C-alpha positions as CSV (number, residue, x, y, z in Angstrom):
1,M,15.8,-22.8,9.8
2,K,16.5,-19.3,11.0
3,K,15.2,-16.4,8.9
4,L,17.9,-14.1,7.8
5,A,17.7,-10.4,8.3
6,R,18.0,-8.2,5.2
7,A,21.5,-7.0,6.2
8,D,22.7,-10.6,6.8
9,F,21.3,-11.7,3.4
10,D,23.1,-8.8,1.6
11,R,26.4,-9.9,3.1
12,L,26.2,-13.4,1.6
13,R,28.1,-14.3,-1.5
14,E,26.4,-14.5,-4.9
15,K,26.0,-18.3,-5.1
16,T,24.4,-18.4,-1.7
17,R,22.0,-15.5,-2.5
18,L,20.9,-17.3,-5.7
19,V,19.9,-20.3,-3.7
20,L,18.0,-18.3,-1.1
21,A,16.6,-15.4,-3.2
22,G,12.8,-15.2,-3.2
23,R,12.3,-18.1,-0.8
24,D,10.5,-17.9,2.6
25,P,9.6,-21.3,3.9
26,E,7.8,-19.7,6.9
27,D,5.4,-18.1,4.4
28,S,5.1,-21.4,2.4
29,Y,4.0,-23.8,5.3
30,G,7.6,-25.0,5.5
31,F,8.0,-26.0,1.9
32,V,11.4,-25.1,0.4
33,N,9.9,-23.7,-2.8
34,T,7.1,-21.2,-3.0
35,P,4.1,-23.1,-4.2
36,I,2.4,-22.4,-7.5
37,V,-0.6,-20.2,-6.7
38,R,-3.2,-20.0,-9.4
39,G,-6.1,-17.6,-9.2
40,S,-7.9,-14.6,-10.5
41,T,-10.4,-13.5,-7.8
42,V,-9.4,-12.6,-4.2
43,V,-12.3,-12.5,-1.6
44,Y,-12.5,-10.3,1.4
45,P,-14.0,-11.1,4.8
46,T,-15.9,-7.8,5.2
47,M,-17.1,-4.8,3.1
48,E,-14.6,-2.5,4.9
49,D,-11.8,-4.8,4.0
50,F,-12.9,-4.8,0.4
51,L,-13.3,-1.0,0.2
52,Q,-10.0,-0.4,1.8
53,R,-8.3,-3.3,0.0
54,K,-7.1,-4.7,3.3
55,A,-5.5,-7.7,1.8
56,R,-2.0,-8.7,0.7
57,Y,-3.4,-9.4,-2.8
58,S,-6.4,-7.7,-4.5
59,Y,-6.7,-9.5,-7.9
60,G,-4.8,-11.9,-10.1
61,T,-3.5,-9.1,-12.3
62,K,-1.8,-7.4,-9.4
63,G,0.4,-10.5,-8.7
64,N,0.4,-13.5,-6.4
65,P,2.8,-15.2,-4.0
66,T,4.6,-17.2,-6.8
67,I,5.2,-14.1,-8.9
68,D,6.2,-12.1,-5.9
69,A,8.8,-14.7,-5.1
70,L,10.2,-14.5,-8.6
71,E,10.3,-10.7,-8.5
72,A,12.1,-10.8,-5.1
73,A,14.7,-13.2,-6.5
74,L,15.2,-11.0,-9.6
75,N,15.6,-7.9,-7.4
76,T,18.5,-9.7,-5.7
77,M,20.1,-10.5,-9.0
78,E,19.6,-7.2,-10.7
79,G,20.3,-5.0,-7.8
80,G,17.8,-2.3,-8.8
81,A,14.9,-0.7,-7.1
82,G,12.3,-3.1,-8.4
83,T,11.5,-5.6,-11.2
84,V,8.4,-6.6,-13.2
85,V,8.0,-9.8,-15.1
86,C,6.4,-10.1,-18.6
87,P,5.2,-13.1,-20.6
88,S,8.0,-12.8,-23.2
89,G,11.4,-11.3,-23.7
90,L,10.0,-9.1,-26.4
91,M,7.5,-7.6,-24.0
92,G,10.3,-7.0,-21.6
93,C,11.9,-4.9,-24.3
94,T,8.7,-3.1,-25.4
95,L,7.2,-2.4,-22.0
96,P,9.8,0.2,-20.8
97,L,9.5,2.0,-24.2
98,L,5.8,2.2,-23.8
99,A,6.1,3.3,-20.2
100,T,8.6,6.1,-20.7
101,L,8.1,7.5,-24.3
102,S,5.3,9.8,-25.6
103,A,4.3,11.3,-28.9
104,G,7.0,13.8,-30.1
105,D,9.8,12.0,-28.3
106,H,13.0,10.8,-29.9
107,L,14.7,7.4,-29.3
108,L,18.3,6.4,-30.1
109,M,18.4,2.7,-30.8
110,T,21.6,0.6,-31.4
111,D,21.7,-0.8,-34.9
112,S,22.6,-4.2,-33.5
113,V,19.3,-4.5,-31.6
114,Y,17.3,-7.7,-31.3
115,R,15.3,-7.5,-34.6
116,P,11.7,-7.8,-33.1
117,T,12.5,-4.8,-30.9
118,R,13.5,-2.9,-34.1
119,M,10.2,-4.0,-35.7
120,F,8.3,-2.6,-32.7
121,C,10.0,0.7,-33.0
122,D,9.4,0.9,-36.8
123,S,5.7,0.1,-36.4
124,M,3.9,0.8,-33.1
125,L,6.3,3.4,-31.8
126,R,6.2,5.2,-35.1
127,R,2.4,5.1,-35.1
128,M,2.5,6.6,-31.6
129,G,4.5,9.5,-32.9
130,V,7.9,8.4,-31.4
131,E,10.8,8.8,-33.8
132,T,13.6,6.2,-33.7
133,T,17.2,6.9,-35.0
134,Y,19.5,3.8,-35.3
135,Y,23.1,4.4,-34.4
136,D,26.4,2.6,-34.9
137,P,26.9,0.5,-31.8
138,A,30.6,1.4,-31.9
139,L,29.9,5.1,-31.2
140,G,30.6,5.3,-27.5
141,A,30.8,8.9,-26.2
142,D,30.3,10.2,-29.7
143,I,26.7,9.3,-29.4
144,A,26.3,12.8,-27.9
145,A,26.3,14.3,-31.4
146,L,23.0,12.4,-32.1
147,F,21.1,13.9,-29.2
148,R,18.2,16.2,-30.0
149,P,16.2,18.4,-27.5
150,N,13.5,15.7,-27.5
151,T,15.8,12.6,-27.2
152,K,14.4,10.8,-24.1
153,A,16.1,7.4,-24.2
154,V,19.0,5.4,-25.6
155,W,18.7,1.7,-26.1
156,T,21.8,-0.5,-25.9
157,E,22.6,-4.2,-26.3
158,A,26.1,-5.5,-25.6
159,P,27.0,-7.5,-27.3
160,G,24.4,-7.6,-30.1
161,S,22.7,-10.9,-30.2
162,Q,23.5,-11.6,-33.8
163,T,26.6,-9.7,-34.7
164,F,28.2,-9.4,-31.3
165,E,29.5,-5.8,-31.4
166,M,30.4,-4.6,-28.0
167,Q,29.3,-1.1,-26.8
168,D,31.0,1.3,-24.4
169,I,28.1,1.4,-21.9
170,P,29.8,3.7,-19.4
171,A,30.5,6.3,-22.1
172,I,27.0,6.1,-23.4
173,V,25.5,6.4,-19.9
174,E,27.6,9.5,-19.2
175,A,26.6,11.2,-22.5
176,A,22.9,10.3,-22.0
177,H,22.6,11.3,-18.4
178,A,24.3,14.6,-19.2
179,H,21.5,15.2,-21.7
180,G,18.8,14.0,-19.3
181,A,18.0,10.9,-21.2
182,L,17.4,7.4,-19.9
183,V,19.7,4.4,-20.8
184,M,18.0,1.1,-21.4
185,M,19.9,-2.2,-22.0
186,D,19.0,-5.6,-23.3
187,N,21.4,-7.5,-21.0
188,T,20.3,-11.0,-21.9
189,W,23.7,-12.2,-23.2
190,A,25.7,-11.4,-20.1
191,T,23.0,-11.5,-17.5
192,P,23.5,-9.6,-14.2
193,L,26.1,-12.3,-13.2
194,F,28.5,-11.1,-15.9
195,F,27.5,-7.5,-16.3
196,D,26.1,-5.5,-13.4
197,S,24.2,-3.0,-15.6
198,H,22.7,-0.8,-12.8
199,R,26.1,-0.4,-11.2
200,F,27.3,1.0,-14.6
201,G,24.4,3.5,-14.5
202,V,22.0,1.7,-16.9
203,D,18.5,2.9,-15.9
204,I,16.4,0.0,-17.2
205,S,17.9,-3.5,-17.6
206,V,15.9,-6.0,-19.6
207,Q,16.3,-9.8,-19.7
208,A,14.8,-12.3,-22.0
209,G,14.4,-14.6,-19.1
210,T,13.5,-17.3,-21.5
211,K,17.2,-17.7,-22.0
212,Y,19.5,-18.1,-18.9
213,Y,17.0,-17.4,-16.1
214,A,14.7,-20.2,-17.0
215,G,17.4,-22.2,-18.8
216,H,15.5,-25.2,-20.0
217,S,13.7,-24.1,-23.2
218,D,10.3,-24.5,-21.6
219,V,9.3,-21.0,-20.5
220,L,8.7,-17.7,-22.3
221,I,9.4,-14.8,-19.9
222,G,10.9,-11.3,-19.8
223,T,12.1,-9.1,-16.9
224,V,12.4,-5.4,-16.6
225,S,14.5,-3.9,-13.7
226,A,14.6,-0.2,-12.8
227,R,17.5,1.5,-11.2
228,T,15.6,4.0,-9.1
229,P,12.4,3.9,-7.1
230,E,10.8,6.6,-9.2
231,L,11.5,4.8,-12.5
232,Y,10.3,1.5,-11.0
233,R,7.0,3.2,-10.1
234,T,6.7,4.3,-13.8
235,I,7.4,0.8,-15.1
236,R,5.1,-0.8,-12.5
237,D,2.2,1.6,-13.3
238,A,2.6,0.7,-17.0
239,W,2.7,-3.0,-16.2
240,E,-0.6,-2.7,-14.2
241,A,-2.3,-0.4,-16.7
242,L,-1.5,-2.8,-19.6
243,G,-2.6,-5.9,-17.6
244,V,0.7,-7.6,-18.1
245,I,0.8,-10.9,-16.2
246,I,2.6,-14.2,-16.4
247,A,1.4,-17.7,-15.5
248,P,2.4,-18.8,-12.0
249,E,3.8,-22.0,-13.5
250,D,6.2,-19.9,-15.6
251,A,7.2,-18.0,-12.5
252,F,7.8,-21.3,-10.6
253,L,9.9,-22.7,-13.5
254,T,11.9,-19.5,-13.8
255,L,12.6,-19.6,-10.1
256,R,13.8,-23.1,-10.4
257,G,16.1,-22.2,-13.3
258,I,17.6,-19.3,-11.3
259,R,18.9,-21.7,-8.6
260,T,21.3,-23.4,-11.1
261,M,22.0,-20.4,-13.4
262,R,25.5,-19.7,-12.2
263,L,26.4,-23.4,-12.4
264,R,25.1,-23.6,-16.0
265,L,27.0,-20.5,-17.0
266,Q,30.1,-21.7,-15.4
267,E,30.0,-24.8,-17.6
268,Q,28.8,-23.0,-20.8
269,M,31.2,-20.0,-20.7
270,P,34.4,-22.1,-21.1
271,A,32.7,-24.5,-23.5
272,G,31.6,-21.5,-25.6
273,I,35.1,-20.0,-25.6
274,A,36.7,-23.3,-26.4
275,M,34.3,-23.9,-29.3
276,A,34.9,-20.4,-30.6
277,Q,38.7,-21.0,-30.5
278,W,38.3,-24.4,-32.3
279,L,36.2,-22.8,-35.0
280,A,38.6,-19.9,-35.4
281,A,41.3,-22.5,-36.5
282,R,39.0,-24.1,-39.1
283,P,39.9,-23.3,-42.7
284,E,36.2,-23.0,-43.6
285,V,35.7,-20.1,-41.1
286,A,36.7,-16.6,-42.0
287,R,36.3,-15.2,-38.6
288,V,34.6,-15.7,-35.2
289,M,32.4,-13.1,-33.5
290,H,33.0,-13.6,-29.8
291,P,34.0,-10.6,-27.6
292,A,35.9,-12.9,-25.1
293,L,38.4,-13.8,-27.9
294,P,41.5,-11.5,-27.7
295,D,41.4,-10.7,-31.4
296,D,37.7,-9.6,-31.4
297,P,37.2,-5.9,-32.0
298,G,35.2,-5.6,-28.8
299,H,37.5,-7.6,-26.6
300,A,39.0,-4.6,-24.7
301,L,35.5,-3.3,-23.7
302,W,34.4,-6.8,-22.7
303,K,37.6,-7.3,-20.6
304,R,37.2,-3.9,-19.0
305,D,33.5,-4.1,-18.0
306,F,32.3,-7.7,-18.0
307,T,33.2,-10.5,-15.6
308,G,32.3,-13.4,-17.9
309,A,30.8,-14.5,-21.2
310,S,27.8,-16.6,-22.1
311,S,27.4,-19.4,-24.6
312,L,26.3,-17.5,-27.7
313,F,28.5,-16.3,-30.5
314,A,28.6,-16.3,-34.3
315,I,30.9,-17.2,-37.2
316,E,31.4,-15.9,-40.7
317,L,32.2,-18.7,-43.2
318,E,34.5,-18.3,-46.1
319,P,32.5,-17.5,-49.3
320,V,30.4,-20.6,-50.1
321,A,26.9,-21.2,-51.6
322,M,24.0,-21.4,-49.2
323,Q,23.2,-24.8,-50.7
324,A,26.5,-26.0,-49.1
325,V,25.6,-24.4,-45.8
326,G,22.3,-26.2,-45.9
327,A,24.1,-29.5,-46.4
328,M,26.2,-28.8,-43.4
329,L,23.4,-27.7,-41.1
330,D,20.7,-30.1,-42.1
331,G,22.8,-33.2,-41.2
332,L,23.8,-32.1,-37.7
333,S,22.6,-34.4,-35.0
334,L,23.5,-32.6,-31.8
335,F,22.8,-29.0,-32.8
336,G,19.1,-28.1,-33.1
337,M,18.2,-25.4,-35.6
338,G,16.2,-23.0,-33.5
339,A,15.9,-19.3,-32.9
340,S,16.3,-19.2,-29.1
341,W,19.4,-19.8,-26.9
342,G,20.4,-20.0,-23.2
343,G,19.0,-23.5,-22.6
344,Y,20.9,-26.8,-21.9
345,E,20.8,-27.9,-25.5
346,S,23.1,-26.6,-28.3
347,L,21.5,-24.6,-31.1
348,I,22.6,-23.3,-34.5
349,L,21.1,-21.2,-37.2
350,P,22.0,-19.2,-40.3
351,F,21.3,-15.5,-40.3
352,D,21.7,-12.4,-42.6
353,C,21.3,-9.1,-40.8
354,T,22.4,-6.9,-43.8
355,P,18.8,-6.3,-45.2
356,Y,17.6,-4.6,-42.1
357,R,20.7,-2.8,-40.7
358,T,20.4,0.9,-41.5
359,A,23.1,2.8,-39.6
360,T,25.8,0.3,-40.4
361,K,26.3,-2.4,-43.1
362,P,28.4,-5.3,-41.9
363,A,30.8,-6.3,-44.6
364,Y,30.4,-10.1,-44.6
365,R,32.0,-11.9,-47.5
366,G,30.5,-15.3,-46.6
367,P,27.4,-16.7,-44.9
368,T,27.0,-16.1,-41.2
369,I,26.0,-18.6,-38.6
370,R,25.1,-18.2,-34.9
371,L,25.8,-20.9,-32.3
372,H,24.7,-21.6,-28.8
373,I,26.8,-24.1,-26.8
374,G,24.8,-26.1,-24.4
375,L,25.7,-28.7,-21.8
376,E,26.7,-31.6,-24.0
377,D,30.2,-32.9,-24.1
378,L,32.3,-30.5,-26.1
379,E,34.2,-33.2,-28.0
380,D,30.9,-34.6,-29.2
381,L,29.8,-31.2,-30.4
382,K,33.1,-30.7,-32.2
383,A,32.7,-34.1,-34.0
384,D,29.1,-33.1,-35.1
385,L,30.4,-29.8,-36.6
386,D,33.4,-31.5,-38.1
387,A,31.1,-33.9,-40.0
388,G,29.1,-30.9,-41.0
389,F,32.1,-29.1,-42.4
390,A,32.9,-32.2,-44.4
391,R,29.4,-32.1,-45.9
392,L,29.9,-28.4,-46.6
393,R,33.1,-29.0,-48.5
394,A,31.6,-31.8,-50.5
395,A,28.6,-29.7,-51.6
396,A,30.7,-26.6,-52.4
């Protein structure tokens, strides 16, 4: 198999690059996949080699061939200057904040942010002397009014992973860069396949790789991609200083998931939209929160900037007691009740974001439910939910 030059590789189409990214059979004794390399200690043949660190690897916390292969594949997908990997999506969110913010700095954080990231800002960042202001995700260019002299970063998430508000990322990027602030984005919902965040000027792009990168609900992993070499060095230095490392098995499984990621999303995107449309027609459903639907408030932004949609969305039910919601959800046989998403199996959960939203207060009249549509047959999933709605009506 002829080894491709970098220029030849870059000219390949996306599906082909996903198959080849991070693989070098010549460097893996001819095996298609990079082997799982476990290890902490690296030995050197001579004292001079040790003192000058004349080795490709120096210690387990600096990486290994399996992790390097994953980072190379992620660089291909993200299109940035460099990527580091973390042992969870949450650390993928917190690492760039720790790497770039200092005591006395000010952070602007979307009010629709992943709740554990909010908890990190309200606890550890506050204790470090970093002040966080939560802003309405609908602000767009008007976010400029919230900048202070010490505002160093803006955090975005489009759409929000519970309430699915879209954000005008180009407008926020323009306002932030005019102020000299970084823009960070949790891009897990769209992935780089459906939103090329660095191309839109986002400085740091974060993925909970647990979701679509790994894709099989058996790995915890986060990724952080930097747009410029200088910013990558800052992130990498923090990664090394904190001793962040992932298990080589997790790197291997994530690489395996990446190979089929586009195929999975090509199945799950239309299934998610079809399910959202089906739910929108149900009398028990007050509204569906999915930016790919034409009547969604964020649809115009999604259509302008995104090339696809993933399998996660939410619904608001007509007013009903939570006891009836429990009757509906507890009897489902195909939807697991779990807090993650992005895998091959469908998931569902009730949520209530109103107690912890501070900049905005979503005006829900009824209970809210989040759904992730997996790879099961869509008609089977509809039948499962239809029976659930019958239980809901009976218990109301």
